[in-house]
NUDREN-703176 format. One record per residue (C-alpha): x, y, z. Coordinates in Angstrom, 3 decimals. Example, Ala and Ser with C-alpha at 12.3 -4.5 7.8 and 13.67 -1.06 7.14 Angstrom:
east:12.300	north:-4.500	up:7.800
east:13.670	north:-1.060	up:7.140
***
This chain:
east:34.353	north:-71.549	up:1.040
east:34.533	north:-68.343	up:-0.941
east:31.453	north:-69.312	up:-2.943
east:29.637	north:-70.282	up:0.260
east:30.528	north:-66.942	up:1.900
east:29.350	north:-65.005	up:-1.160
east:26.022	north:-66.883	up:-1.239
east:25.451	north:-66.202	up:2.478
east:26.277	north:-62.513	up:2.040
east:23.863	north:-62.230	up:-0.887
east:21.120	north:-63.844	up:1.182
east:21.829	north:-61.565	up:4.137
east:21.737	north:-58.510	up:1.905
east:18.454	north:-59.709	up:0.363
east:16.922	north:-60.273	up:3.803
east:18.054	north:-56.801	up:4.876
east:16.459	north:-55.287	up:1.796
east:13.204	north:-57.139	up:2.374
east:12.929	north:-56.554	up:6.125
east:14.454	north:-53.090	up:6.514
east:14.599	north:-51.217	up:3.222
east:11.570	north:-52.550	up:1.330
east:8.437	north:-51.909	up:3.435
east:5.887	north:-53.591	up:1.154
east:6.101	north:-57.000	up:2.885
east:5.905	north:-55.431	up:6.315
east:3.007	north:-53.269	up:5.175
east:1.182	north:-56.279	up:3.798
east:1.690	north:-58.188	up:7.035
east:0.717	north:-55.317	up:9.302
east:-2.359	north:-54.497	up:7.263
east:-3.634	north:-57.995	up:7.908
east:-3.560	north:-57.426	up:11.670
east:-3.286	north:-53.694	up:12.377
east:-5.496	north:-50.808	up:11.405
east:-4.246	north:-47.232	up:11.482
east:-7.210	north:-45.029	up:12.279
east:-6.951	north:-41.272	up:11.953
east:-8.431	north:-39.524	up:14.978
east:-10.018	north:-36.371	up:13.647
east:-10.115	north:-33.466	up:16.098
east:-13.287	north:-31.624	up:17.015
east:-13.440	north:-28.543	up:14.814
east:-13.593	north:-25.291	up:16.755
east:-17.065	north:-23.909	up:17.487
east:-18.181	north:-20.432	up:16.462
east:-20.124	north:-18.080	up:18.771
east:-21.672	north:-14.654	up:18.361
east:-20.662	north:-11.677	up:20.515
east:-23.183	north:-12.616	up:23.249
east:-22.174	north:-16.276	up:23.467
east:-24.884	north:-17.700	up:21.213
east:-23.665	north:-20.834	up:19.467
east:-23.677	north:-20.253	up:15.704
east:-21.775	north:-23.333	up:14.488
east:-21.102	north:-26.663	up:16.197
east:-20.152	north:-30.223	up:15.217
east:-22.404	north:-33.208	up:14.609
east:-21.070	north:-36.779	up:14.345
east:-21.174	north:-38.597	up:11.016
east:-19.312	north:-41.628	up:9.697
east:-17.135	north:-42.371	up:6.691
east:-17.076	north:-45.943	up:5.381
east:-13.407	north:-46.710	up:4.738
east:-11.875	north:-49.422	up:2.560
east:-8.464	north:-51.086	up:2.272
east:-8.686	north:-52.717	up:-1.185
east:-6.025	north:-55.366	up:-0.534
east:-8.025	north:-56.710	up:2.406
east:-11.268	north:-57.081	up:0.455
east:-11.616	north:-60.847	up:-0.105
east:-14.460	north:-63.196	up:-1.028
east:-16.874	north:-60.278	up:-1.096
east:-20.578	north:-60.906	up:-1.605
east:-20.892	north:-57.844	up:-3.824
east:-24.668	north:-58.021	up:-4.252
east:-25.212	north:-58.410	up:-0.502
east:-22.771	north:-55.582	up:0.260
east:-24.393	north:-53.221	up:-2.252
east:-27.784	north:-54.036	up:-0.753
east:-26.461	north:-53.354	up:2.761
east:-25.157	north:-49.877	up:1.947
east:-27.854	north:-49.137	up:-0.656
east:-25.748	north:-48.489	up:-3.778
east:-25.743	north:-49.962	up:-7.290
east:-23.205	north:-52.431	up:-8.640
east:-21.946	north:-49.744	up:-11.033
east:-21.418	north:-47.317	up:-8.169
east:-19.574	north:-50.016	up:-6.224
east:-17.203	north:-50.650	up:-9.128
east:-16.488	north:-46.939	up:-9.561
east:-15.754	north:-46.460	up:-5.866
east:-13.482	north:-49.521	up:-5.685
east:-11.579	north:-48.405	up:-8.764
east:-11.035	north:-44.973	up:-7.232
east:-9.844	north:-46.558	up:-3.948
east:-7.374	north:-48.830	up:-5.790
east:-6.002	north:-45.879	up:-7.724
east:-5.351	north:-44.126	up:-4.440
east:-3.686	north:-47.142	up:-2.757
east:-4.264	north:-50.877	up:-2.374
east:-2.582	north:-50.897	up:1.055
east:-3.829	north:-47.647	up:2.627
east:-7.402	north:-46.857	up:3.648
east:-9.478	north:-44.347	up:1.708
east:-13.077	north:-43.155	up:1.865
east:-15.500	north:-45.495	up:0.131
east:-18.693	north:-43.659	up:1.157
east:-18.590	north:-40.309	up:2.940
east:-20.821	north:-38.667	up:5.514
east:-23.100	north:-41.492	up:6.571
east:-25.707	north:-40.401	up:9.091
east:-26.236	north:-41.956	up:12.515
east:-29.351	north:-43.734	up:11.280
east:-27.566	north:-45.187	up:8.235
east:-24.604	north:-46.159	up:10.402
east:-26.815	north:-48.185	up:12.719
east:-28.248	north:-50.227	up:9.848
east:-24.882	north:-50.883	up:8.167
east:-22.667	north:-51.483	up:11.217
east:-24.431	north:-54.635	up:12.393
east:-23.553	north:-56.437	up:9.136
east:-20.188	north:-54.871	up:8.373
east:-18.181	north:-57.684	up:10.048
east:-19.169	north:-59.911	up:7.131
east:-17.170	north:-57.774	up:4.709
east:-13.415	north:-57.765	up:5.237
east:-11.499	north:-54.600	up:4.309
east:-14.298	north:-52.211	up:5.279
east:-14.648	north:-50.257	up:8.525
east:-16.157	north:-47.039	up:9.856
east:-14.285	north:-43.899	up:10.791
east:-15.984	north:-41.223	up:12.890
east:-16.041	north:-37.705	up:11.461
east:-18.070	north:-34.588	up:12.069
east:-19.951	north:-32.047	up:10.000
east:-21.099	north:-28.555	up:10.865
east:-24.541	north:-27.719	up:12.150
east:-26.072	north:-24.243	up:12.240
east:-28.733	north:-23.745	up:14.935
east:-29.333	north:-20.218	up:13.569
east:-29.930	north:-20.458	up:9.794
east:-28.279	north:-17.053	up:9.243
east:-25.089	north:-15.352	up:8.048
east:-24.284	north:-18.076	up:5.519
east:-21.766	north:-15.942	up:3.620
east:-19.975	north:-14.672	up:6.721
east:-19.709	north:-18.075	up:8.391
east:-18.853	north:-19.946	up:5.205
east:-18.887	north:-23.727	up:4.798
east:-16.615	north:-26.750	up:4.693
east:-16.172	north:-29.319	up:1.941
east:-13.878	north:-32.109	up:0.784
east:-10.318	north:-31.143	up:-0.131
east:-9.453	north:-30.906	up:-3.814
east:-6.153	north:-31.437	up:-5.612
east:-4.973	north:-27.871	up:-4.998
east:-5.665	north:-28.171	up:-1.273
east:-3.596	north:-31.372	up:-1.119
east:-0.718	north:-29.737	up:-2.981
east:-0.847	north:-26.650	up:-0.809
east:-0.781	north:-28.340	up:2.615
east:0.551	north:-31.788	up:3.510
east:-1.692	north:-31.848	up:6.603
east:-4.594	north:-33.015	up:4.436
east:-5.217	north:-36.419	up:2.907
east:-7.819	north:-37.428	up:0.336
east:-11.307	north:-37.317	up:1.820
east:-10.433	north:-34.691	up:4.470
east:-12.594	north:-31.612	up:4.890
east:-11.461	north:-28.003	up:4.723
east:-13.040	north:-24.579	up:5.112
east:-14.181	north:-23.480	up:1.668
east:-15.397	north:-19.939	up:2.339
east:-16.045	north:-17.278	up:4.969
east:-14.761	north:-17.599	up:8.528
east:-14.414	north:-21.362	up:8.034
east:-11.812	north:-20.750	up:5.322
east:-9.962	north:-17.731	up:6.750
east:-9.457	north:-19.359	up:10.160
east:-9.031	north:-22.906	up:8.835
east:-5.720	north:-23.566	up:10.609
east:-7.096	north:-22.403	up:13.938
east:-10.449	north:-24.170	up:13.609
east:-9.223	north:-27.524	up:12.302
east:-7.017	north:-28.543	up:15.265
east:-4.470	north:-31.388	up:14.945
east:-5.154	north:-34.989	up:13.993
east:-4.369	north:-37.963	up:16.232
east:-3.676	north:-41.609	up:15.369
east:-5.045	north:-44.817	up:16.864
east:-3.568	north:-48.231	up:16.007
east:-5.912	north:-51.159	up:16.624
east:-5.582	north:-54.917	up:16.210
east:-8.283	north:-56.531	up:14.058
east:-9.143	north:-60.186	up:13.557
east:-9.719	north:-62.062	up:10.296
east:-13.361	north:-60.942	up:10.370
east:-12.356	north:-57.277	up:10.356
east:-13.454	north:-56.769	up:13.980
east:-11.457	north:-54.603	up:16.340
east:-9.911	north:-56.711	up:19.120
east:-7.518	north:-54.531	up:21.070
east:-5.280	north:-51.463	up:21.112
east:-1.857	north:-52.162	up:19.639
east:0.807	north:-52.237	up:22.394
east:-1.773	north:-50.820	up:24.839
east:-1.866	north:-47.579	up:22.863
east:1.821	north:-46.736	up:23.316
east:2.058	north:-45.450	up:19.756
east:-1.322	north:-43.686	up:19.694
east:-1.511	north:-39.898	up:19.569
east:-4.463	north:-37.848	up:20.757
east:-6.181	north:-35.290	up:18.536
east:-6.052	north:-31.637	up:19.582
east:-9.372	north:-29.818	up:19.244
east:-9.564	north:-26.673	up:17.135
east:-9.857	north:-23.231	up:18.679
east:-13.299	north:-21.802	up:19.400
east:-13.969	north:-18.405	up:17.836
east:-16.147	north:-15.553	up:19.080
east:-17.392	north:-13.263	up:16.334
east:-18.495	north:-9.667	up:16.604
east:-21.797	north:-10.611	up:14.951
east:-24.986	north:-10.126	up:16.928
east:-27.137	north:-13.134	up:15.975
east:-30.410	north:-11.389	up:16.841
east:-29.511	north:-8.303	up:14.813
east:-28.349	north:-10.468	up:11.897
east:-31.605	north:-12.425	up:11.934
east:-33.606	north:-9.204	up:12.118
east:-31.724	north:-7.752	up:9.150
east:-32.342	north:-10.867	up:7.078
east:-36.051	north:-10.588	up:7.936
east:-36.138	north:-6.945	up:6.826
east:-34.507	north:-7.761	up:3.480
east:-36.671	north:-10.799	up:2.803
east:-37.785	north:-10.934	up:-0.851
east:-35.549	north:-7.970	up:-1.707
east:-32.175	north:-7.696	up:-3.391
east:-29.615	north:-5.791	up:-1.385
east:-27.478	north:-5.771	up:1.721
east:-26.970	north:-4.363	up:5.204
east:-23.657	north:-3.903	up:7.003
east:-23.518	north:-2.779	up:10.636
east:-20.210	north:-2.015	up:12.392
east:-19.210	north:-1.209	up:15.960
east:-17.259	north:2.035	up:15.337
east:-15.063	north:1.739	up:18.439
east:-13.595	north:-1.627	up:17.363
east:-14.373	north:-2.230	up:13.677
east:-16.187	north:-5.458	up:14.587
east:-19.036	north:-6.292	up:12.229
east:-22.362	north:-6.542	up:14.052
east:-24.378	north:-7.712	up:11.057
east:-23.540	north:-8.548	up:7.466
east:-26.735	north:-9.254	up:5.575
east:-26.994	north:-10.075	up:1.901
east:-30.221	north:-10.897	up:0.101
east:-31.149	north:-13.232	up:-1.400
east:-29.224	north:-15.709	up:0.715
east:-29.568	north:-19.361	up:1.792
east:-29.659	north:-21.573	up:4.873
east:-26.066	north:-22.687	up:5.638
east:-27.406	north:-26.129	up:6.596
east:-28.095	north:-26.662	up:2.874
east:-24.349	north:-27.078	up:2.269
east:-23.835	north:-29.862	up:4.819
east:-23.585	north:-33.612	up:4.266
east:-23.935	north:-35.637	up:1.082
east:-26.517	north:-33.205	up:-0.308
east:-23.923	north:-30.420	up:-0.372
east:-22.935	north:-30.977	up:-4.002
east:-26.491	north:-31.039	up:-5.329
east:-27.566	north:-27.981	up:-3.325
east:-24.435	north:-26.027	up:-4.238
east:-25.079	north:-26.662	up:-7.931
east:-28.671	north:-25.440	up:-7.576
east:-27.569	north:-22.288	up:-5.738
east:-24.828	north:-21.657	up:-8.288
east:-27.307	north:-21.785	up:-11.175
east:-30.027	north:-19.772	up:-9.414
east:-30.742	north:-16.615	up:-11.449
east:-31.071	north:-14.573	up:-8.218
east:-27.415	north:-15.395	up:-7.368
east:-27.831	north:-16.266	up:-3.671
east:-24.149	north:-17.293	up:-3.466
east:-23.035	north:-13.704	up:-4.141
east:-22.231	north:-11.729	up:-1.009
east:-23.571	north:-8.338	up:-2.018
east:-22.390	north:-6.786	up:1.255
east:-18.743	north:-7.199	up:0.280
east:-18.671	north:-7.755	up:-3.472
east:-21.676	north:-5.754	up:-4.660
east:-20.459	north:-2.421	up:-6.095
east:-22.668	north:0.646	up:-6.513
east:-22.350	north:4.395	up:-7.100
east:-22.676	north:5.865	up:-3.590
east:-24.898	north:8.714	up:-4.733
east:-25.631	north:11.401	up:-2.165
east:-24.116	north:9.386	up:0.699
east:-20.729	north:10.352	up:-0.793
east:-21.443	north:14.072	up:-0.358
east:-20.240	north:13.809	up:3.234
east:-16.751	north:12.844	up:2.081
east:-16.680	north:15.540	up:-0.589
east:-17.755	north:18.126	up:1.964
east:-15.026	north:17.068	up:4.393
east:-12.309	north:17.133	up:1.730
east:-13.255	north:20.609	up:0.524
east:-13.458	north:21.919	up:4.112
east:-10.011	north:20.511	up:4.871
east:-8.571	north:22.068	up:1.691
east:-9.527	north:25.506	up:3.015
east:-11.460	north:26.378	up:-0.153
east:-14.654	north:26.937	up:1.874
east:-15.848	north:27.162	up:5.474
east:-18.989	north:25.735	up:6.993
east:-20.625	north:29.153	up:6.520
east:-19.821	north:29.519	up:2.806
east:-23.060	north:29.721	up:0.803
east:-23.943	north:28.811	up:-2.740
east:-27.140	north:29.360	up:-4.735
east:-29.531	north:26.635	up:-5.835
east:-32.262	north:26.990	up:-8.472
east:-33.812	north:23.611	up:-7.766
east:-34.523	north:21.389	up:-10.788
east:-33.537	north:24.292	up:-13.079
east:-29.968	north:24.369	up:-11.727
east:-27.115	north:23.926	up:-14.223
east:-24.926	north:21.982	up:-14.961
east:-26.152	north:19.705	up:-12.153
east:-29.757	north:20.059	up:-11.157
east:-31.229	north:19.701	up:-7.668
east:-33.905	north:17.066	up:-7.125
east:-36.301	north:19.480	up:-5.369
east:-36.920	north:23.076	up:-4.361
east:-35.598	north:24.483	up:-1.058
east:-34.284	north:27.754	up:0.389
east:-31.365	north:29.402	up:-1.404
east:-28.520	north:30.131	up:-0.954
east:-27.445	north:27.280	up:1.328
east:-24.464	north:26.603	up:3.585
east:-23.128	north:23.214	up:4.744
east:-25.848	north:22.232	up:7.238
east:-28.745	north:23.067	up:4.917
east:-27.010	north:21.442	up:1.957
east:-26.689	north:18.155	up:3.811
east:-30.245	north:18.333	up:5.171
east:-31.697	north:18.976	up:1.710
east:-29.141	north:16.867	up:-0.186
east:-28.473	north:19.860	up:-2.457
east:-26.597	north:18.746	up:-5.583
east:-25.585	north:22.256	up:-6.776
east:-23.980	north:23.063	up:-3.406
east:-21.642	north:20.084	up:-3.542
east:-20.848	north:20.673	up:-7.210
east:-20.016	north:24.337	up:-6.527
east:-17.767	north:23.477	up:-3.566
east:-16.008	north:20.828	up:-5.671
east:-15.400	north:23.416	up:-8.411
east:-14.147	north:26.007	up:-5.919
east:-11.587	north:23.565	up:-4.523
east:-10.235	north:22.859	up:-8.020
east:-9.890	north:26.604	up:-8.622
east:-8.145	north:27.203	up:-5.270
east:-4.783	north:28.977	up:-5.394
east:-3.486	north:26.186	up:-3.161
east:-3.201	north:23.941	up:-6.212
east:-1.113	north:24.664	up:-9.296
east:-3.358	north:22.655	up:-11.604
east:-6.525	north:20.598	up:-11.801
east:-4.455	north:17.419	up:-11.637
east:-2.817	north:18.550	up:-8.415
east:-6.214	north:19.382	up:-6.924
east:-7.536	north:16.013	up:-8.050
east:-4.591	north:14.164	up:-6.499
east:-5.314	north:15.917	up:-3.195
east:-8.958	north:14.875	up:-3.475
east:-8.003	north:11.300	up:-4.412
east:-5.609	north:10.908	up:-1.472
east:-8.198	north:12.193	up:0.987
east:-11.024	north:10.041	up:-0.372
east:-8.984	north:6.836	up:-0.365
east:-7.936	north:7.478	up:3.258
east:-11.554	north:6.568	up:4.161
east:-10.869	north:3.030	up:2.969
east:-12.527	north:3.555	up:-0.405
east:-11.062	north:2.110	up:-3.573
east:-9.237	north:-0.765	up:-1.844
east:-9.909	north:-3.817	up:0.303
east:-9.394	north:-3.893	up:4.068
east:-7.411	north:-7.159	up:3.952
east:-8.988	north:-8.641	up:7.077
east:-11.070	north:-11.803	up:7.580
east:-14.001	north:-10.579	up:5.490
east:-14.949	north:-12.988	up:2.674
east:-15.166	north:-12.151	up:-1.038
east:-14.248	north:-8.486	up:-0.606
east:-13.754	north:-6.309	up:-3.687
east:-12.066	north:-2.921	up:-3.920
east:-14.701	north:-0.818	up:-5.661
east:-13.324	north:2.107	up:-7.658
east:-11.934	north:5.559	up:-6.991
east:-10.467	north:6.539	up:-10.368
east:-6.872	north:7.759	up:-10.563
east:-5.932	north:10.839	up:-12.552
east:-4.269	north:8.566	up:-15.131
east:-7.735	north:7.178	up:-15.904
east:-8.970	north:10.649	up:-16.913
east:-5.724	north:11.424	up:-18.751
east:-6.406	north:8.418	up:-20.932
east:-10.136	north:9.102	up:-21.284
east:-9.811	north:12.822	up:-22.111
east:-6.330	north:12.747	up:-23.687
east:-4.829	north:14.768	up:-20.863
east:-7.298	north:17.686	up:-21.062
east:-9.840	north:17.723	up:-18.239
east:-10.936	north:19.780	up:-15.211
east:-13.574	north:19.943	up:-12.483
east:-16.396	north:20.442	up:-14.994
east:-15.354	north:17.344	up:-16.921
east:-15.620	north:15.120	up:-13.835
east:-18.387	north:16.999	up:-12.030
east:-20.435	north:13.832	up:-11.412
east:-17.904	north:12.816	up:-8.746
east:-19.099	north:15.709	up:-6.579
east:-22.448	north:13.979	up:-6.011
east:-21.208	north:10.382	up:-5.805
east:-21.875	north:9.394	up:-9.390
east:-19.601	north:8.978	up:-12.388
east:-16.871	north:6.394	up:-12.043
east:-17.055	north:6.061	up:-8.244
east:-18.072	north:2.598	up:-7.046
east:-18.244	north:1.441	up:-3.426
east:-19.343	north:-1.653	up:-1.554
east:-21.891	north:-1.581	up:1.295
east:-19.026	north:-2.601	up:3.603
east:-17.015	north:0.467	up:2.567
east:-20.090	north:2.642	up:2.980
east:-20.618	north:1.407	up:6.553
east:-16.937	north:1.954	up:7.331
east:-17.215	north:5.487	up:5.936
east:-20.063	north:6.103	up:8.384
east:-17.942	north:4.722	up:11.240
east:-15.034	north:7.024	up:10.318
east:-17.301	north:10.087	up:10.319
east:-18.923	north:9.006	up:13.589
east:-15.458	north:8.597	up:15.160
east:-14.517	north:12.062	up:13.840
east:-11.471	north:11.021	up:11.872
east:-10.451	north:7.416	up:12.348
east:-11.616	north:3.833	up:11.903
east:-10.517	north:0.293	up:12.611
east:-10.474	north:-2.057	up:9.606
east:-13.821	north:-3.891	up:9.614
east:-13.499	north:-7.529	up:10.665
east:-15.656	north:-10.456	up:11.747
east:-13.680	north:-11.923	up:14.645
east:-14.043	north:-10.594	up:18.170
east:-11.627	north:-12.982	up:19.879
east:-10.444	north:-16.559	up:20.217
east:-12.027	north:-18.214	up:23.220
east:-8.636	north:-19.402	up:24.515
east:-7.182	north:-15.882	up:24.428
east:-5.039	north:-16.262	up:21.301
east:-4.424	north:-12.718	up:19.999
east:-6.056	north:-11.735	up:16.718
east:-4.232	north:-10.166	up:13.786
east:-2.788	north:-6.808	up:14.871
east:-3.918	north:-5.273	up:11.561
east:-7.490	north:-5.489	up:12.831
east:-6.609	north:-3.533	up:15.963
east:-4.649	north:-0.791	up:14.217
east:-6.359	north:2.593	up:14.138
east:-6.421	north:4.194	up:10.666
east:-6.295	north:7.989	up:10.837
east:-7.840	north:10.393	up:8.334
east:-5.990	north:13.672	up:7.893
east:-9.025	north:15.909	up:8.323
east:-9.567	north:18.123	up:11.361
east:-12.034	north:16.906	up:13.983
east:-14.016	north:20.165	up:13.896
east:-14.893	north:19.527	up:10.229
east:-16.287	north:16.124	up:11.183
east:-18.328	north:17.775	up:13.953
east:-19.827	north:20.194	up:11.434
east:-20.729	north:17.429	up:8.986
east:-22.299	north:15.434	up:11.840
east:-24.564	north:18.384	up:12.651
east:-25.799	north:18.387	up:9.071
east:-26.316	north:14.598	up:9.186
east:-28.460	north:14.951	up:12.314
east:-30.610	north:17.476	up:10.469
east:-31.287	north:14.815	up:7.807
east:-33.482	north:13.195	up:10.502
east:-34.518	north:16.183	up:12.574
east:-34.808	north:19.061	up:10.068
east:-38.136	north:20.135	up:8.620
east:-37.021	north:19.137	up:5.132
east:-34.586	north:16.378	up:6.135
east:-34.644	north:13.516	up:3.652
east:-34.912	north:10.919	up:6.444
east:-37.257	north:12.830	up:8.751
east:-39.942	north:10.119	up:8.497
east:-37.438	north:7.533	up:9.796
east:-36.609	north:9.453	up:12.971
east:-36.327	north:7.305	up:16.129
east:-37.883	north:8.525	up:19.360
east:-35.222	north:9.333	up:22.017
east:-32.301	north:8.182	up:19.812
east:-30.399	north:10.815	up:17.831
east:-29.277	north:9.393	up:14.498
east:-26.830	north:11.047	up:12.101
east:-27.116	north:9.831	up:8.538
east:-27.458	north:10.494	up:4.856
east:-29.821	north:9.048	up:2.281
east:-28.740	north:8.359	up:-1.265
east:-30.311	north:7.534	up:-4.600
east:-27.808	north:5.949	up:-6.950
east:-28.464	north:6.056	up:-10.671
east:-28.553	north:2.595	up:-12.206
east:-28.043	north:2.238	up:-15.990
east:-29.565	north:-1.257	up:-15.869
east:-32.906	north:-0.391	up:-14.296
east:-34.538	north:1.538	up:-11.444
east:-32.322	north:3.551	up:-9.096
east:-30.829	north:1.963	up:-5.994
east:-31.939	north:3.101	up:-2.518
east:-28.983	north:3.826	up:-0.183
east:-28.381	north:5.001	up:3.360
east:-25.386	north:5.353	up:5.644
east:-25.267	north:6.676	up:9.192
east:-24.553	north:6.041	up:12.866
east:-26.108	north:6.374	up:16.324
east:-26.168	north:7.766	up:18.918
east:-24.751	north:10.770	up:17.100
east:-22.573	north:11.986	up:19.983
east:-21.201	north:8.567	up:20.946
east:-21.699	north:6.096	up:18.069
east:-22.267	north:2.465	up:19.038
east:-23.424	north:1.344	up:15.603
east:-22.557	north:2.527	up:12.104
east:-24.670	north:1.162	up:9.300
east:-25.076	north:1.074	up:5.537
east:-28.109	north:-0.206	up:3.644
east:-28.479	north:-0.797	up:-0.089
east:-31.763	north:-1.946	up:-1.622
east:-31.401	north:-2.507	up:-5.348
east:-33.907	north:-0.969	up:-7.775
east:-35.953	north:0.496	up:-4.918
east:-35.861	north:4.224	up:-5.739
east:-35.152	north:7.006	up:-3.242
east:-32.994	north:6.319	up:-0.188
east:-35.725	north:7.741	up:2.034
east:-38.259	north:5.134	up:0.882
east:-36.504	north:1.875	up:1.768
east:-32.881	north:2.149	up:2.888
east:-33.423	north:4.778	up:5.606
east:-36.403	north:3.001	up:7.266
east:-34.502	north:-0.307	up:7.272
east:-31.494	north:1.383	up:8.850
east:-33.601	north:3.076	up:11.532
east:-35.231	north:-0.243	up:12.469
east:-31.832	north:-1.941	up:12.681
east:-30.399	north:0.859	up:14.809
east:-33.340	north:0.823	up:17.209
east:-33.271	north:-2.969	up:17.451
east:-29.577	north:-2.927	up:18.376
east:-29.609	north:0.020	up:20.793
east:-32.976	north:-0.543	up:22.426
east:-33.477	north:-4.272	up:21.971
east:-37.006	north:-3.812	up:20.638
east:-39.014	north:-1.576	up:18.290
east:-41.237	north:1.030	up:19.917
east:-43.400	north:1.648	up:16.865
east:-44.453	north:-1.951	up:16.259
east:-47.019	north:-0.840	up:13.682
east:-44.249	north:0.527	up:11.444
east:-42.255	north:-2.664	up:11.864
east:-45.258	north:-4.861	up:11.018
east:-46.105	north:-2.762	up:7.967
east:-42.592	north:-3.100	up:6.687
east:-42.349	north:-6.861	up:7.223
east:-45.826	north:-7.382	up:5.732
east:-44.716	north:-5.480	up:2.630
east:-41.784	north:-7.879	up:2.357
east:-44.099	north:-10.885	up:2.575
east:-46.406	north:-9.378	up:-0.042
east:-43.491	north:-9.165	up:-2.474
east:-43.223	north:-12.981	up:-2.722
***
C-alpha cells in the first residue's frame, strides 16, 4: 500500500508540474488552435497650427510566422507567392526560430495593400503564416522632415529600455515622433482567435471575453505654419543654410527650415533602409538639421547683445559717441565709410565695428569692475541669459549648445594674462563665439519682447487638452532694463529705414521690421550671410533668423529671405511679386 501511495503521489505531482507549472505543453496545444494577435493602436496624428494635417497613418501588413506550426510547406510555391528567394526564406525562418518556435514574429514587414491582396488569397495553403495589420506614416506635405522626424523598427537598445516593445515593433526615431513617442504610440490591445487546421480564422475565443482594445495615441498640434514652412523651403532651394521663425509671445516655432533636406516620405516602408543609407552618405548632408545643430559665428547680429550688456553695465549711454575712421580704423576696421563720431542708433544702422569695440573696451575699463576677469564674468552672465551657449532642453531635435567661452578658456589660452584687447573679436560677434540659427532667432525674440523669452518649442498643444511641459511655458527673464531694449530696437528699425541701413533694400511696405544683418567670417570658404530680426517692431508676431552659408554679406541673401518670410506670414502674400519671382528664379538657376 505504501508503494502504491508513493507511486500515485509521484504521478499526481508529475501531472501538476505538466499542467500547472510547465506551460510548454499547454502552449503547444493552444498554439494549434488559438492565435494571439496584437492589436496595434492608431498612432497619433500631427497637425500644424491652423489644423492642416501633416502626418497621418496608412494601413500596411506584416506577414507573421509561428515556426512550430509550419508543416509540409511547399517552399518553392510559398517563395513564389511572396516573391522572395529560397535563400531569403531560409534566413527569415532561421531568425524567427531564434526568436521563438512557439511565439509569432515578423517574417516580412510592411507589405502594401496591393501585395497583400495577391498573397492573402493563397495564404491558407501555408500553415503557420498569417497577416497582422499595422500602419506607417504618410506625409501629405513633403516638408519639415527634421522637425517631424520618422519612425523605424525597434533595435536591441529600444527593447532593453522599454518592455512595451517587442521585436518588429516601430518606434519614433527622431524629431517630434521620437520626443513624443509615449504620447503618440497609444496602448496595444490583444485579440485571441480560433483557427482551424488550415490556418484560417474561425471565431473569437470565448466571444472575445479575454480581448483588450487598443487605445489610440494622442493627436498633436504643432506651432509650425505649414504654408510658411513650405515657402521657406522654396526660398532655400539649392542653397545650404537654414531659417528659424518663432512666435515671440509663446516661443512656438513657426518654421524650422534646413537646406538641403529631403521628403519625409522617403523614410517610410521597406525602402526606408535603402533611402536612409543614401541620405547618410550624401556629401551635401541632408540628414543634418542645420537650424539646430549648425554652429556659426554670429557676426554683426551679435552687436545687439553687446550693446545691451554695455548699456546695462552703465559704462555708456545711448548718446555716448565714438569715432570711426572707416576701413583705416584700428585695431578693428569698419567695413565702409560713414559719418563720425557715432552713437548707438547710427552704429547699429551702419554696423560700425569700431563703435562696438570701443564700447566693449570701455566696459572692461569701468570702475565698476575690479579686474578684466570680473568684467568678463559680468559680460558672460548677461550673454548666456539670452539662451546662448546652452540648449533649451525642449522638444527640439538634434540641438547643440554652441559656444560662449568661459574665462577659464582664456586663462588656459593666454596663461592667465588677458584683457579686452586680447579678446576684442567678441565685440563684433567673431572669435570663439558660436551660435545656432535657433539661438539667433530666440535672441531676436528676446529683444523684440524687451527682456524675456519663452524656450523655443515645436508643440502647440495636445488635441485632447493634455498639458504640455511647464518648462516650455516658463518665461525666462533677462536682467537688462526695458528702456535699453527700446533704444536698441530703434537702431534695428533704422537698419531697414535709414539712408545707409544695411537692409534698406529689403524694406517691406507698410510693415516696420527691426533687424540686423551679419557677415560671419568663415575660415573654410566664403563668408556666411546672416540676419536676425522681428516684426512688427512695436508688437512682434514673428522673430526670425536666416543663415545662408558661403553667400557673402547679410544684406545680399539673408535679409531678403527674412523679409519675404516676414511678409508671407504677416500679410499672407507678397506685394512685390517681381522680387519674389527673381529670388526663386535665382534659386532654380543654381541647380
